[in-house]
C-alpha positions in Angstrom: 88.8 105.7 134.7 90.4 104.0 137.6 87.0 102.6 138.7 86.5 101.3 135.2 89.9 99.6 135.2 89.2 98.0 138.6 85.9 96.5 137.4 86.7 95.3 133.9 86.4 91.6 133.0 89.4 89.5 132.2 88.4 89.7 128.5 88.7 93.5 128.6 91.9 93.6 130.7 94.2 93.8 127.6 92.5 97.2 126.8 93.5 98.4 130.3 97.1 97.3 129.8 97.2 98.9 126.4 96.1 102.2 127.8 98.6 102.0 130.7 101.3 101.6 128.1 100.2 104.0 125.4 97.5 106.3 126.8 98.2 109.9 127.5 97.1 109.4 131.2 98.7 106.0 131.6 100.9 107.1 134.4 98.1 108.9 136.2 95.9 105.7 135.9 98.7 103.6 137.3 99.0 106.0 140.3 95.3 105.8 141.0 95.2 102.0 140.7 98.2 101.4 142.9 100.7 98.5 143.2 98.2 96.0 144.7 96.0 96.2 141.5 98.9 95.1 139.4 100.0 92.4 141.9 96.6 90.8 141.6 96.7 90.7 137.8 100.3 89.8 137.1 99.4 86.1 136.6 96.5 86.7 134.1 96.8 85.7 130.5 96.5 89.3 129.5 99.6 90.3 131.4 101.6 87.2 130.3 100.8 87.8 126.6 102.5 91.2 126.7 105.9 91.6 125.3 109.0 91.9 127.5 109.2 95.6 126.8 105.4 96.2 127.4 105.6 94.4 130.8 108.7 96.4 131.7 106.9 99.7 130.9 103.9 98.7 133.1 106.2 97.7 135.9 108.0 101.0 135.6 104.8 103.1 135.9 103.6 101.2 139.0 107.0 101.7 140.6 106.7 105.5 140.4 107.7 107.0 143.7 109.3 103.8 144.9 112.9 102.7 144.6 113.4 100.9 141.3 114.8 97.4 142.2 118.3 97.1 141.0 119.1 94.2 138.7 120.8 91.4 140.5 124.4 90.8 139.6 124.7 88.5 136.6 125.9 85.1 137.5 127.0 82.9 134.7 126.9 79.2 135.5 129.4 76.8 134.0 126.8 75.7 131.5 126.5 79.2 130.2 130.3 79.3 129.6 129.9 76.7 126.8 132.2 73.9 127.9 129.6 72.0 130.0 126.7 72.2 127.6 125.6 68.6 126.9 125.2 67.4 123.4 121.8 65.8 123.2 122.1 63.7 119.9 124.4 62.7 117.1 125.4 65.7 115.0 124.8 63.9 111.7 121.3 62.8 112.8 120.5 66.3 114.0 121.7 67.9 110.8 119.7 65.6 108.5 116.5 65.9 110.6 116.7 69.7 110.6 117.5 69.7 106.9 114.6 67.4 105.9 112.1 69.4 108.0 113.3 72.7 106.6 113.2 71.4 103.0 109.6 70.4 103.5 108.2 73.2 105.7 110.4 76.2 104.8 107.8 78.1 102.6 105.1 78.5 105.2 107.5 78.9 108.1 109.4 81.7 106.3 106.0 83.3 105.4 105.1 83.2 109.1 108.5 84.8 109.9 108.0 87.6 107.5 104.5 88.3 108.6 105.7 88.6 112.2 108.9 90.6 111.5 107.9 93.2 109.0 105.0 95.5 108.3 102.5 93.9 105.9 103.8 93.8 102.3 106.8 95.9 103.2 109.9 94.3 101.9 109.1 94.2 98.2 111.9 94.8 95.8 115.3 96.0 97.1 117.0 97.6 94.1 120.7 98.5 94.2 121.5 102.2 93.7 122.6 101.7 90.1 119.3 100.0 89.1 116.4 101.9 87.5 114.0 101.0 90.3 116.2 102.9 92.8 114.7 106.2 91.7 111.1 105.0 91.6 108.7 106.9 93.9 106.9 104.7 96.4 105.5 104.6 99.8 107.7 103.3 101.3 110.6 104.3 99.1 113.3 101.8 98.0 115.7 103.6 100.3 113.3 103.2 103.3 112.9 99.5 102.5 116.7 99.0 102.5 117.1 101.1 105.7 114.6 99.0 107.6 116.9 96.0 107.2 119.7 98.0 108.7 117.5 99.1 111.5 116.4 95.6 112.3 120.1 94.6 112.3 120.9 97.4 114.7 118.3 96.1 117.2 119.9 92.6 117.4 122.6 93.6 119.9 120.0 94.9 122.3 119.1 91.4 123.2 115.7 89.7 123.7 115.7 88.5 120.1 112.4 86.8 119.8 110.8 86.4 116.3 108.4 89.3 115.8 109.8 91.5 118.5 110.4 94.5 116.4 107.4 94.7 114.1 105.6 97.2 116.2 108.6 99.5 116.1 108.8 99.1 112.3 105.1 100.1 112.1 105.8 103.1 114.3 108.7 104.3 112.2 106.4 104.1 109.1 103.4 105.8 110.7 105.5 108.6 112.2 107.4 109.1 108.9 110.7 108.7 110.8 111.8 105.9 108.5 111.6 108.1 105.4 113.4 111.0 107.3 116.2 108.7 108.2 116.4 107.2 104.7 116.6 110.7 103.1 118.8 112.3 105.8 121.8 112.7 103.3 119.6 114.9 101.0 117.4 116.6 103.6 119.3 116.8 106.9 117.3 119.7 108.0 114.3 117.5 108.5 115.9 115.2 111.1 115.9 117.3 114.3 112.3 118.5 113.8 111.3 114.9 113.3 113.0 113.9 116.5 111.4 116.8 118.3 108.0 115.7 117.1 108.8 112.2 118.4 109.6 113.6 121.8 106.7 116.1 121.9 104.0 113.5 121.3 104.4 111.9 124.7 103.2 113.1 128.1 104.6 110.9 130.9 107.1 108.8 129.0 108.4 108.1 125.5 107.5 105.1 123.5 110.0 102.7 121.9 112.9 104.4 123.8 114.6 101.0 124.1 114.9 100.8 120.4 115.6 104.5 119.8 118.8 104.2 121.8 120.2 103.0 118.5 119.5 106.4 117.0 123.2 106.9 116.0 123.2 103.7 114.0 120.0 104.6 112.3 121.4 108.0 111.4 124.8 106.6 110.2 123.1 103.9 108.1 120.6 106.4 106.5 123.2 109.0 105.8 125.7 106.6 104.2 123.1 104.2 102.7 124.3 104.4 99.1 128.0 103.9 100.1 127.1 100.9 102.3 125.2 99.3 99.5 128.0 99.9 97.1 130.3 98.2 99.6 127.9 95.2 99.8 127.8 95.1 96.0 131.6 95.0 95.8 131.7 92.2 98.3 129.1 90.3 96.2 131.5 90.6 93.2 134.7 89.9 95.2 136.8 86.7 95.0 138.5 87.2 98.4 137.4 86.0 101.8 138.1 89.3 103.5 135.6 91.2 101.5 132.7 90.2 103.8 134.9 90.6 106.9 135.1 94.3 106.3 131.9 94.9 104.4 130.5 97.3 107.0 133.8 99.0 107.5 134.4 100.3 104.0 137.4 102.4 104.9 139.2 99.3 106.2 138.4 97.1 103.2 141.3 96.4 100.9 139.0 95.7 98.0 137.6 99.2 98.2 140.9 101.1 98.2 140.8 103.8 95.6 137.1 103.3 94.8 135.9 106.4 96.7 133.5 104.2 98.7 134.2 105.5 102.2 131.7 105.4 105.0 132.0 105.5 108.8 132.3 101.9 110.2 129.0 100.3 111.3 130.8 97.1 112.4 130.8 97.9 116.2 127.3 99.5 116.1 125.7 96.5 114.4 127.6 93.8 116.4 126.1 90.4 115.5 123.3 92.4 113.7 125.8 92.4 110.8 125.2 88.6 110.5 121.4 89.2 110.6 121.7 91.8 107.7 123.8 89.5 105.6 121.4 86.6 106.2 118.4 88.6 105.2 120.1 89.8 102.0 121.0 86.2 101.1 117.5 85.0 101.9 116.0 87.8 99.8 118.3 87.1 96.8 120.3 90.3 96.9 123.5 88.4 97.8 124.7 85.0 96.4 128.5 85.0 96.8 129.4 81.9 98.9 132.4 83.7 100.4 130.0 85.5 102.7 128.2 82.4 104.0 130.4 82.1 107.1 129.3 85.6 108.2 125.6 85.1 107.7 124.7 82.9 110.6 123.2 85.2 113.3 124.6 83.7 116.5 122.2 85.1 119.1 122.3 83.5 122.5 119.6 80.8 122.1 120.9 79.8 118.7 124.5 79.4 120.0 123.3 77.2 122.8 121.1 75.0 120.6 123.9 74.5 118.2 126.1 73.5 121.1 123.5 70.9 122.1 123.1 69.6 118.6 126.5 69.8 117.1 128.9 70.3 120.0 130.0 73.8 118.8 131.4 76.2 121.4 129.1 78.9 122.6 131.9 80.9 124.2 132.4 83.2 121.1 129.9 85.7 119.7 129.5 87.9 116.7 131.2 86.9 113.4 133.6 84.5 115.1 130.7 82.4 116.4 129.0 82.6 113.0 132.1 81.2 111.4 132.4 78.4 114.0 128.8 77.3 113.6 128.7 77.5 109.8 132.0 75.7 109.5 130.5 72.7 111.3 127.3 72.8 109.3 129.3 73.1 106.1 131.3 70.0 107.1 128.1 68.0 107.7 126.6 69.3 104.5 129.5 68.2 102.4 129.4 64.7 104.0 125.7 64.3 103.3 125.5 66.3 100.0 123.1 68.9 101.5 123.0 72.7 101.5 124.5 73.9 104.7 122.8 77.4 104.3 119.4 75.8 104.5 118.2 77.6 101.3 120.0 80.7 102.4 118.1 80.9 105.7 121.2 80.0 107.8 120.2 80.3 111.5 116.5 80.9 111.0 115.5 77.2 111.4 117.4 77.0 114.6 115.8 80.1 116.0 112.4 78.6 115.4 113.5 75.3 117.0 114.9 77.1 120.0 111.7 79.1 120.6 109.2 76.3 120.0 109.5 73.2 122.3 106.8 71.3 120.4 108.3 72.0 117.1 111.8 71.0 118.4 110.5 67.7 119.7 108.6 66.9 116.5 111.6 67.7 114.3 114.4 66.2 116.3 112.4 63.4 118.0 114.3 64.1 121.2 112.9 66.1 124.1 115.3 68.4 125.8 115.4 71.9 127.3 116.7 74.7 125.1 117.1 78.3 125.9 114.1 80.2 124.3 114.9 83.6 125.8 117.8 85.9 125.0 119.5 88.0 127.7 120.4 91.6 127.1 123.4 91.1 129.4 124.8 88.2 127.4 124.0 89.5 123.9 124.4 93.3 124.2 127.1 95.0 122.1 129.1 92.0 120.8 132.2 92.8 118.9 132.7 91.8 115.2 136.2 90.4 115.7 137.6 87.8 113.3 141.1 86.4 113.2 141.7 85.4 109.5 
């Protein structure tokens, strides 16, 4: 096998990398090939087209028996502290250009987003627990479709938030039946540990998706308390007070839920800024409409905070819900001045994530060429706190 890997053409090199990542003898193959083989192929298109996690897995296997290089200490330059980020254009002009572009191209861009983010045809209907469709049988079940949104939200604080990053993990959860097990854990808790054992037993040299699976506690907590969490969201949707969305994922601390019996462990700290992602998706998919939640639905991942600082002069020092409120407040101010929808058709931060990741699109839309941060850092975005001062 090693001789085959050494002699394959560049066109077939992706198959070698795929086997190194997923194959049962991937570690043994890496041992046979040696570090020099990888060094000579690191600049190929096949290697550069791998995801960050896939490249990391290959590097780890080729480092076996060698000291794993420690991560250099994180040095945050003044521009990363927010106060020296240069605004690149007039905020009103930036807002109107983004708005006009999104109004025109939203449909196909959102379709591209959903195709990259979720398994094909997955989202479908998202019935509330008191709706008839909640009990309908399906593959996946309504409960699994809801839970997948919570799982995607739980992955946001891990960093590296590139559009499409988590689709392969979603497909894995579906194919392994782990998603349904998590979604039904309140009714069938006895199936959870065997499913986890099956996940661990299927691997020889290393586990797959261990980076995402470190959020296991969040998956479990969301699955076990799914009905209660959705009831909390439903009550926030009906609420007339600003604080309802501030505490929507901490039902025990929510004043509007006192005496309702809706009590679930807090997911606030576990989800971090993923809470904003979850609210954004629910607005985008039409499950939420209460404008009181708008300030909490702008997912302020690193690259989006920085781009908004460049376009609108907002501070990038804060994170989580606080940063969401800061950014949306500025957009809302601009929207009211120009008579435009500051939610961008309930897509909130999504236009800005596309603009941050795509330089050609950014130049075409804004008609100004400038550097924006396309990558997210796990050091800068990991485990943000949902802290809001009313």
